[in-house]
C-alpha positions as CSV (number, residue, x, y, z in Angstrom):
1,M,31.9,41.5,14.3
2,V,35.5,40.3,14.6
3,S,36.5,39.5,18.2
4,T,39.7,41.1,19.4
5,T,40.2,38.8,22.3
6,P,43.9,37.9,22.4
7,E,44.5,34.6,20.7
8,G,45.4,31.8,23.2
9,L,44.1,33.7,26.2
10,Q,43.7,31.2,29.0
11,I,41.1,31.8,31.8
12,R,41.5,29.5,34.8
13,P,40.3,30.1,38.4
14,R,42.9,30.5,41.1
15,H,41.9,28.7,44.2
16,L,43.6,30.9,46.7
17,D,43.2,30.9,50.4
18,F,42.3,34.3,51.8
19,D,42.9,34.8,55.5
20,L,40.4,37.7,56.0
21,P,41.0,39.3,59.4
22,N,38.5,38.3,62.0
23,P,37.1,40.6,63.2
24,L,37.4,42.7,60.1
25,P,38.7,46.2,60.9
26,R,35.7,48.5,60.6
27,H,37.7,50.9,58.5
28,W,40.2,48.6,56.9
29,H,41.1,51.0,54.0
30,S,43.6,53.4,55.6
31,G,41.2,54.1,58.5
32,D,38.9,55.9,56.1
33,A,35.1,55.0,56.4
34,F,34.1,56.2,53.0
35,K,36.8,54.3,51.1
36,T,36.2,51.2,53.1
37,H,32.5,51.2,52.7
38,L,32.5,51.9,49.0
39,F,34.5,48.7,48.5
40,D,32.3,46.9,51.1
41,A,29.1,47.9,49.4
42,M,30.3,46.6,46.0
43,S,31.4,43.4,47.6
44,V,28.0,42.7,49.1
45,L,26.5,42.8,45.6
46,F,29.0,40.4,44.1
47,P,27.9,36.9,45.3
48,D,24.4,37.2,43.8
49,G,25.5,39.2,40.9
50,E,28.1,36.8,39.8
51,R,25.8,33.8,40.1
52,F,23.5,35.7,37.8
53,F,26.4,36.2,35.4
54,I,27.2,32.5,35.5
55,D,23.5,31.5,34.8
56,S,23.2,34.0,31.9
57,V,26.3,32.7,30.1
58,R,25.7,29.0,30.9
59,H,22.3,29.2,29.3
60,F,23.9,29.7,25.9
61,R,26.9,27.4,26.3
62,D,25.6,24.6,24.2
63,Q,25.1,27.0,21.3
64,I,28.7,28.0,21.1
65,T,30.8,25.9,18.7
66,D,34.1,27.7,18.9
67,P,36.4,25.4,21.1
68,A,38.4,28.4,22.4
69,L,35.4,30.3,23.5
70,K,33.8,27.2,25.1
71,E,37.0,26.8,27.1
72,Q,36.9,30.4,28.1
73,I,33.3,30.0,29.3
74,R,34.5,27.1,31.5
75,G,37.1,29.4,33.0
76,F,34.7,32.3,33.4
77,I,32.2,30.1,35.3
78,G,35.0,28.8,37.6
79,Q,36.4,32.2,38.3
80,E,33.0,33.8,39.0
81,G,32.0,30.9,41.2
82,H,35.1,31.3,43.3
83,H,34.6,35.1,43.5
84,S,31.1,34.5,44.8
85,R,32.3,32.3,47.6
86,E,35.1,34.6,48.8
87,H,32.8,37.6,48.8
88,L,30.2,35.7,50.8
89,E,32.8,35.2,53.5
90,Y,33.6,38.9,53.3
91,S,29.9,39.6,53.8
92,N,29.8,37.4,56.9
93,R,32.6,39.5,58.3
94,L,30.6,42.7,57.7
95,R,27.5,41.1,59.2
96,E,29.5,40.3,62.4
97,L,30.3,44.0,62.7
98,G,26.6,44.8,62.8
99,Y,25.9,45.9,59.3
100,N,22.5,44.7,57.9
101,I,24.0,42.9,55.0
102,T,21.0,40.5,54.8
103,R,18.6,43.4,53.9
104,I,21.0,44.6,51.1
105,E,21.3,41.0,49.8
106,K,17.6,40.4,49.7
107,R,17.0,43.6,47.7
108,A,19.5,42.5,45.1
109,Q,18.1,38.9,45.1
110,A,14.6,40.2,44.5
111,R,15.7,42.3,41.5
112,I,17.6,39.3,40.0
113,R,14.6,37.1,40.4
114,Y,12.5,39.7,38.6
115,T,15.0,40.0,35.8
116,Q,15.2,36.2,35.3
117,K,11.4,35.9,35.3
118,K,10.5,38.9,33.1
119,F,13.5,39.3,30.8
120,S,14.6,37.1,27.8
121,P,17.8,35.1,28.1
122,Q,19.3,37.4,25.5
123,R,18.5,40.5,27.6
124,Q,20.0,38.8,30.7
125,L,23.2,38.1,28.7
126,A,23.3,41.7,27.5
127,A,23.1,42.8,31.1
128,T,26.0,40.5,32.0
129,A,28.1,41.8,29.1
130,A,27.4,45.4,30.2
131,L,28.1,44.9,33.9
132,E,31.3,42.9,33.0
133,H,32.5,46.0,31.2
134,I,32.0,48.1,34.3
135,T,33.8,45.7,36.5
136,A,36.6,45.3,33.9
137,I,37.4,49.1,33.7
138,M,37.3,49.4,37.5
139,A,39.6,46.3,37.7
140,D,42.0,47.9,35.3
141,G,42.1,51.1,37.4
142,L,42.8,49.1,40.5
143,L,45.6,47.1,39.0
144,R,47.1,50.1,37.2
145,E,47.1,52.4,40.2
146,P,48.2,50.7,43.4
147,R,47.7,54.0,45.2
148,H,43.9,53.4,45.1
149,L,44.4,50.7,47.8
150,E,47.3,52.4,49.6
151,G,47.1,52.1,53.3
152,A,44.6,49.3,53.2
153,H,44.8,46.0,55.1
154,P,47.3,43.7,53.2
155,E,44.8,40.8,53.0
156,L,42.1,43.0,51.6
157,I,44.5,44.4,49.0
158,R,45.3,40.9,48.0
159,L,41.6,39.9,47.7
160,W,40.7,42.9,45.6
161,R,43.8,42.6,43.3
162,W,43.1,38.9,42.8
163,H,39.5,39.7,41.9
164,A,40.6,42.5,39.6
165,L,43.0,40.2,37.8
166,E,40.4,37.6,37.0
167,E,37.8,40.2,36.0
168,T,40.4,41.4,33.5
169,E,41.1,37.9,32.2
170,H,37.5,37.1,31.4
171,K,36.3,40.6,30.6
172,A,35.2,39.7,27.0
173,V,33.7,36.2,27.6
174,A,30.0,37.3,28.1
175,F,30.5,39.9,25.3
176,D,31.8,37.3,22.8
177,V,29.0,34.9,23.7
178,Y,26.4,37.6,23.3
179,N,27.8,38.5,19.8
180,Q,27.4,34.9,18.7
181,V,23.9,34.3,20.0
182,C,22.3,37.8,19.6
183,G,24.5,40.7,18.8
184,S,21.9,43.6,18.9
185,R,23.8,46.8,19.8
186,K,20.6,48.5,20.7
187,L,19.8,45.9,23.3
188,L,23.3,46.1,24.6
189,R,23.2,49.8,25.0
190,R,19.9,49.7,26.9
191,A,21.3,47.0,29.2
192,M,24.3,49.2,30.0
193,M,22.1,52.2,30.9
194,M,19.9,50.1,33.1
195,G,22.8,48.2,34.6
196,T,24.8,51.3,35.4
197,F,21.8,52.9,37.1
198,F,21.2,49.9,39.4
199,F,24.9,49.3,40.1
200,V,25.4,52.9,41.2
201,F,22.1,52.9,43.1
202,D,22.7,49.7,45.0
203,T,26.3,50.6,45.8
204,F,25.3,54.0,47.1
205,R,22.5,52.5,49.2
206,G,25.0,50.1,50.8
207,L,27.6,52.8,51.4
208,T,25.0,55.1,53.1
209,H,23.8,52.2,55.3
210,M,27.2,51.5,56.6
211,L,28.1,55.1,57.1
212,K,24.8,55.5,59.1
213,Q,25.7,52.5,61.2
214,D,29.1,54.2,62.0
215,G,27.3,57.5,62.9
216,L,29.0,59.2,59.9
217,L,26.2,59.6,57.4
218,W,25.8,63.4,58.0
219,N,29.5,64.1,58.5
220,W,30.2,66.6,55.7
221,R,34.0,66.0,55.8
222,V,33.5,62.3,55.1
223,W,31.5,63.1,52.0
224,R,33.8,65.9,50.9
225,D,36.9,63.8,51.1
226,G,35.1,60.7,49.6
227,I,33.7,62.6,46.6
228,T,37.1,64.2,46.0
229,W,38.7,60.7,46.2
230,M,36.3,59.4,43.6
231,W,35.9,62.3,41.2
232,G,38.6,64.9,42.0
233,K,41.7,65.7,39.9
234,N,43.3,62.3,40.8
235,G,40.0,60.5,41.5
236,V,39.7,56.8,41.1
237,F,36.7,57.0,38.8
238,R,37.5,60.1,36.7
239,P,39.9,58.3,34.3
240,L,37.3,55.6,33.6
241,I,34.7,57.9,32.0
242,K,36.1,57.5,28.4
243,T,36.6,53.8,28.6
244,Y,33.1,53.4,30.0
245,L,31.6,55.5,27.1
246,D,33.5,53.4,24.5
247,F,31.0,50.7,25.2
248,F,28.3,52.6,23.3
249,K,30.3,52.9,20.1
250,D,29.6,50.7,17.1
251,G,32.2,48.0,16.7
252,F,33.3,48.2,20.3
253,H,35.0,45.1,21.9
254,P,36.4,44.9,25.5
255,W,39.9,44.0,24.3
256,Q,40.1,47.2,22.3
257,H,41.3,48.4,25.7
258,N,44.3,46.2,25.4
259,N,45.8,45.8,28.9
260,I,47.4,42.4,28.2
261,D,50.8,43.6,29.6
262,L,49.2,44.6,32.8
263,L,47.4,41.3,33.0
264,H,50.7,39.4,32.6
265,S,52.5,41.4,35.2
266,T,49.7,40.9,37.7
267,R,49.6,37.2,36.9
268,D,53.2,37.0,38.0
269,E,52.2,38.5,41.4
270,F,49.7,35.7,42.0
271,D,50.9,32.7,39.9
272,A,54.6,32.7,40.8
273,P,53.9,31.9,44.5
274,L,51.4,29.2,43.4
275,A,54.1,27.6,41.2
276,Q,56.6,27.6,44.1
277,T,54.2,25.7,46.4
278,A,53.0,23.2,43.7
């Protein structure tokens, strides 16, 4: 299969300093518990998940001969490693608010250990390629529609937009590596179905834990407004259905969703200040 990754795409980690508020506002996203904790629940999964992504790609690095892809692998590992560190600090803020982050982390870690023990390296890489597609389409939505973070704490907006930018930059790295070392579409589709299930399940479990801690688990208005925000007419996830399903098509490549212009405009947001202080 011919890769459609833009020629000359550079992937480099940005070592930004994030001054997360301490203490973290309990409902930092516009005072809304559901919106806040959906982001919180995803964040808790990222440190261990991104280390798994790094390991699955690094395993095949020596089999890659394309110099451009080898350089992109280097950038991918650097970006994911930095994401993991920042979201660990985020988790510490949540832990200080009384949320049982450790319990959520241990469940995710146990599943990753099982996967690494029982699944082949090719299957682990397929899982990474699939989950990177999920994060890439969510990242695109976040960058394309600033209203999704409207009213949130400015430093959390900055953190999530930075993460979304770098997920967009490296969205095809694991996919391109997978195509060179394996390429089975059947395995890739199975990985996406399994990865989607566990990502949704774990995120939902984290969300309900935090709502329960807030005494809002059985507040029907919280759920009504939250589900409308996710899946209503202008919901954050509704526009992602088609791009998600494209993954199952023969010949699909992540850069067929070509958002390079959005990538460049968001790069200016983060890279221009870095250039001024260099």
